[in-house]
N, C-alpha and C positions, 0 to 999 in steps of 0.2 A: 332173549336177553334177560328176562325176569328170573329165569332159572339159575343164573349165575350166583344169585344170593344163596340159594339152597345148596349149590355145590360148594360154595365157600364155607357154609356151615358144616358140611361134611368134612371138608379139609381142616377145619379148626379143631376137630375132635382129638387128633394126635397131639396137637400143640397144648391143649388143655391137660392131657395126660402127662406130657413132659413137664409142664409147669407144676402140676401136683406132685409128681415124683421128686422134682428138684426141691421144692419147698419142704416136703415131708422128710427128705434125707438130711436137711440142715440141722445142725446142733444149735441149741440155745436160740430158739426162734423168738422174735419180738412179737408184740401184740399185732403190729401191722402185718407181719408175715402170716400169723394165724387168720387174720381177716382176709388177706389175699387168697389164702388156701381155701377158705370157706366160699369166697366168691368164685374161685376156679372150679370147685366141686359143684356148686350150683349151676355155673355156666356149662360145665360138661354134661350134667344131667339134662338141662334144658335143650342143649344142642343135640344130644342123642334122641330125645323125644321128638324134636322138630324134624330131625333127619328121618326117623322111622315113619313119621306121619307123611313126609314128602315122598318117601320111596314106596310105601306100601298102601297108604290109605287115601292119597289124593286122587280124586276123580279127574280123568282127562276131559278137557273141554272140547266140545264140537262146535266149530264156527261155520255152520252151513247156512 
């Protein structure tokens, strides 16, 4: 059940990309839209790093 958080992080990556593309394609952006785009870019980068860590570097636990 605790892995569902990691899988939802992986699922969020395409939504961050769609948000960034949507905001970047708008004409005459406001300051709020620039701030949202910065947060979306930071969220995407963090989400990618967390997903890479979960998929490739996390050690499996042995409950013996």
